[in-house]
C-alpha positions, 0 to 999 in steps of 0.5 A, a space after each residue: 824553846 822553853 816555856 815563857 818567863 813571867 816579868 813583873 815591872 815595878 814603876 812605869 816612869 821614864 825608864 819603866 816606859 822605855 823598858 815596856 817599849 823595848 819588851 814589846 818591840 823586840 819581843 821576838 829577838 829577846 825570845 831568841 836570845 833567851 831561849 824562851 819568850 819574856 811575858 810582861 805579867 804585871 805592872 805596879 804603879 801608884 796611880 793607875 788612872 795615869 796609865 790608860 795605855 796599859 791593859 787594865 789586867 796588867 796594872 796593880 797598885 799592890 806591888 807586894 802581892 805582885 812580886 810573889 805571884 806564881 806567874 812571876 819569875 823575874 822582878 824588874 824594879 825602876 821605882 827608886 828609893 829605899 822603902 818600900 822598895 827594899 821590902 818588895 825586892 826582899 819579898 820577891 827573892 824570898 819567894 824564889 824570884 830573881 831581881 833586876 834593879 836600877 836602884 843605886 841608892 838602895 844598893 849603896 845603903 844596904 847592898 849587904 842585905 840584898 846580896 845576903 838574901 840573894 845568896 840564901 835564896 839562890 836568886 839572881 840580883 842584877 843591877 847594871 842600870 844602877 851605875 852610868 846608864 847604858 855604859 856597861 860597868 858592873 858586869 865587866 867588873 864582876 866578870 870580864 875583869 874578875 881575873 885581874 887586880 883592879 887598883 883604881 876606878 876614876 870617872 864622871 858618873 853624873 850627867 847633870 854636874 858634868 853638863 853644868 861644869 861643861 857649860 861654865 867652862 865653855 861659856 863663862 856662865 856662873 854656876 846658877 846660870 848653867 844649872 838653870 840651863 840644865 834644868 830647862 833642857 831636862 838634864 837636871 831635876 826640879 830638885 837637883 840636890 841629889 846630883 849637885 851635892 854629889 849624893 847620886 855620884 857617891 852611891 855609884 862610887 860605892 857600888 863601883 868600889 865594892 865591885 872593883 876591890 871585893 870589899 863592902 862599901 856603902 854611901 856613908 864610906 864615900 867622901 862627898 863634895 858637891 859643885 855648888 861652890 865652884 865659881 867662874 873664877 875657879 873655872 878661869 884659874 883652871 884654864 890658866 893652868 891648862 886644866 878643866 874642872 870636872 866632878 869626879 868619882 875616885 875609887 883607889 886601892 892603896 898599899 902602905 906600911 899598914 897594909 891595903 886600904 880603899 879610898 872612895 871620894 866624890 868631888 870637883 877637881 881640876 884635871 889637865 885638858 890632855 886627860 881623856 876625861 877632860 873632853 867628856 862634855 855635856 851629859 855624857 859619862 866616862 869611867 876609867 878602870 885601871 888593872 894590873 894586867 889589863 892596864 887602863 880601860 875607858 868606858 864612855 857613853 850615855 850615863 842617864 835617860 830613859 832609853 839608855 838606862 832601859 837598855 841596861 835593864 834589858 841586858 840584865 833581864 836577858 842575862 837573868 832569863 838565860 840563867 832561868 832557862 839553863 838553871 844557872 846563876 849569875 855572879 853574886 857578891 864578892 866581898 872576901 877582901 874586906 879591906 879597910 876603908 881609908 879616911 879622907 884625911 889619909 888621901 893624898 893629892 894636889 891642891 889649888 888654893 886661892 887666897 884673897 890677901 892684903 897686898 903688902 910685903 911679907 904676905 907671901 912669906 907668911 903664907 908659905 910658912 903656914 904651908 911648910 909648918 904642915 909639911 905641904 910643899 908649894 909647887 907654884 904661886 902667882 898673884 892676881 891683881 893688886 891692892 884690895 883685889 890681890 889674890 894669891 893662887 897656889 898649887 901644891 905638890 902631893 900632900 894628905 888631905 888632913 895636912 892641907 885642912 890644917 893649913 887652911 884652918 891656920 890661914 883663915 886666922 891670919 890677919 893678912 888673909 881676908 878670905 880663903 876663896 877656893 880650895 880644889 883638888 888637882 888630879 892627874 899629871 899637869 
């Protein structure tokens, strides 16, 4: 067996604690799988006094010095955030250390720099834990499917929003009530903004799209809508159509007269209850990958949490350690395709539109004319209620997002339309 491999851990929160536990409990098995023992040689934390269960000689507040020490071979980062984390990891790779990170925000914002330094220094940069917890997605896209052409990645990649929408569907609860329940159960952070407003899912979507389409995609390239405006009425309307509302990350490769392009978006959408994603409830995640040769593949499991995420971290750690032993190197960034990032306005899908209208003759004709003027074809229309409570619910055929937006802008100026109560995309076959 080769000499020991020194591991430095940055961060000892929920995930870091589980990483340490697994390193200790599975030490013999991990050593056998790697071909060398893994030794934790340092743990960087902000408040050492809160970690009295860790031997004092392992603790440090100086992460910058830790990552460049001679006895460190691999740096495991579970701190999160952009800075100073980026500086720590760049320093580690420049010092010849390989990196395992769960930092989706950093990779989605500045993955290009991270990959460039890894390439220049010959370091490994592994990040399975950055997307969907324990679910293997990164390495299947990097390695297992590298011989295929992936055309779409579609899924539920945030457990908090999925739990909230699941409870709204199951119990008829309002958004606020469901979020309060999610917070009480620990599925939502005290400040749930990153989850509820779609920032977390957008970062993951950017990473997945980059891997799937061999194109650099950042979080800024991802169209993002949160779920805070989803109402009980939206949930009920979806039920009446045989649908359920889910927060989806959608990454698509499209070929048209202008060539190939990539669209990446995160938003709530109605999907048929017959769709496999419709049955993914609670805090679970699931992702479809559609390849030309492989067809549809579905990855399902625990998308967050200390132990599931730590499982992904340990998987990366073993892979990187094996590379160290064999003097090999894992897959680096593949961005050769460099496809154009398509704007949201070019995206084509179907829409569910709910309008509070004046209940009188000619209203439907006026509304239909507005849709027709912008080349948005109506598939179905129904009226709910009468008088002051009259609501028109329309579902369109496929149209561009830009055309639908122009239609909605016109409708908001109509005297007969009191309010555009809801606009939601409809994905999948219905």
